[in-house]
C-alpha positions as CSV (number, residue, x, y, z in Angstrom):
1,M,2.9,-2.9,16.0
2,T,1.5,-1.3,19.2
3,P,-2.2,-1.7,19.9
4,E,-2.8,2.1,19.5
5,I,-1.3,2.1,16.0
6,Y,-3.3,-1.1,15.1
7,I,-6.6,0.5,16.3
8,A,-5.8,3.7,14.4
9,Y,-5.1,1.7,11.3
10,V,-8.3,-0.4,11.6
11,L,-10.4,2.7,12.1
12,A,-8.8,4.4,9.1
13,C,-9.5,1.3,7.0
14,V,-13.2,1.2,8.1
15,L,-13.5,5.0,7.4
16,I,-12.1,4.6,3.9
17,A,-14.4,1.6,3.3
18,I,-17.6,3.3,4.3
19,V,-17.0,6.6,2.5
20,P,-18.8,6.3,-0.9
21,G,-16.9,7.1,-4.0
22,P,-18.1,9.1,-6.9
23,T,-19.7,6.1,-8.7
24,V,-21.6,5.1,-5.5
25,T,-22.9,8.7,-5.2
26,V,-24.1,8.7,-8.8
27,I,-25.8,5.3,-8.4
28,V,-27.6,6.4,-5.2
29,A,-28.6,9.7,-6.7
30,N,-30.0,8.2,-9.9
31,S,-31.7,5.4,-7.9
32,L,-33.5,7.9,-5.7
33,A,-34.3,10.2,-8.6
34,H,-35.3,7.7,-11.3
35,G,-36.0,4.4,-9.5
36,T,-34.5,1.0,-9.0
37,R,-34.1,0.3,-12.7
38,A,-32.0,3.4,-13.3
39,G,-29.9,2.5,-10.3
40,L,-29.3,-1.1,-11.5
41,L,-28.4,0.2,-15.0
42,N,-25.9,2.5,-13.4
43,V,-24.4,-0.4,-11.5
44,A,-24.2,-2.5,-14.7
45,G,-22.5,0.4,-16.5
46,T,-20.1,1.0,-13.8
47,Q,-19.1,-2.7,-13.6
48,L,-18.8,-2.9,-17.4
49,G,-16.6,0.1,-17.5
50,L,-14.4,-1.3,-14.7
51,G,-14.1,-4.6,-16.4
52,L,-13.2,-3.0,-19.7
53,M,-10.6,-0.8,-18.0
54,V,-9.0,-3.9,-16.4
55,V,-8.9,-5.8,-19.8
56,I,-7.3,-2.8,-21.5
57,L,-4.7,-2.5,-18.8
58,I,-3.9,-6.2,-19.0
59,V,-3.6,-6.2,-22.8
60,G,-1.6,-2.9,-22.8
61,L,0.8,-4.0,-20.0
62,S,1.4,-7.4,-21.5
63,S,2.1,-5.9,-24.9
64,V,4.5,-3.4,-23.4
65,I,6.3,-6.2,-21.6
66,A,6.5,-8.3,-24.7
67,A,7.8,-5.4,-26.8
68,M,10.3,-4.2,-24.3
69,S,11.3,-7.3,-22.5
70,W,15.0,-6.3,-22.6
71,L,14.2,-3.2,-20.7
72,F,12.5,-5.1,-17.9
73,D,15.5,-7.4,-17.7
74,W,17.8,-4.5,-17.3
75,L,15.5,-2.9,-14.8
76,R,15.4,-6.1,-12.8
77,M,19.2,-6.4,-12.9
78,A,19.6,-2.7,-11.8
79,G,17.2,-3.4,-8.9
80,A,19.2,-6.4,-7.8
81,I,22.5,-4.4,-8.0
82,Y,20.9,-1.6,-6.0
83,L,19.8,-4.1,-3.3
84,V,23.3,-5.5,-3.1
85,Y,24.7,-2.0,-2.8
86,L,22.3,-1.1,0.0
87,G,23.3,-4.3,1.8
88,W,27.0,-3.5,1.4
89,K,26.4,0.0,2.8
90,L,24.5,-1.5,5.8
91,I,27.3,-4.0,6.5
92,R,30.0,-1.3,6.2
93,A,28.2,1.4,8.2
94,P,30.1,2.6,11.3
95,G,27.0,2.2,13.6
96,S,26.1,-1.4,13.0
97,V,22.7,-2.9,13.5
98,R,23.9,-4.9,16.5
99,S,25.3,-1.8,18.3
100,S,22.2,0.3,17.7
101,R,20.0,-2.6,19.0
102,N,22.1,-2.9,22.2
103,S,21.9,0.8,22.8
104,S,18.1,0.8,22.5
105,I,18.0,-2.1,25.0
106,R,20.2,-0.1,27.3
107,K,18.0,2.9,27.0
108,A,14.9,0.9,27.8
109,T,16.3,-0.7,30.9
110,T,17.7,2.6,32.1
111,S,14.2,4.3,31.7
112,R,12.6,1.4,33.6
113,R,15.1,1.8,36.4
114,S,14.6,5.5,36.6
115,R,10.8,5.0,37.1
116,F,11.4,2.9,40.1
117,S,14.1,4.9,41.8
118,A,13.2,7.5,44.4
């Protein structure tokens, strides 16, 4: 990863982290309008709702997996077969990885030489 891409990624992460979501906006608005107690009650309600949602997702997902375990086994096997198929296509491709790597190295050395030639 180049430094420019890394810096852009870090800046995007910081921007996403500092932008408040809808729950933060409601908490701040209620805290300013109705005081600290209302804000803390909003925080407690938000966290309770988030915890309840996580529990429901865990219970629901585990029951789906338990009820349809055969489907997940088939899906896992299909994924493994697909990965083998992709590997086979990559091995059998006319432009192999090795030749494309060598051509990119040749292009890089050629461009370096052209910069220094008069």
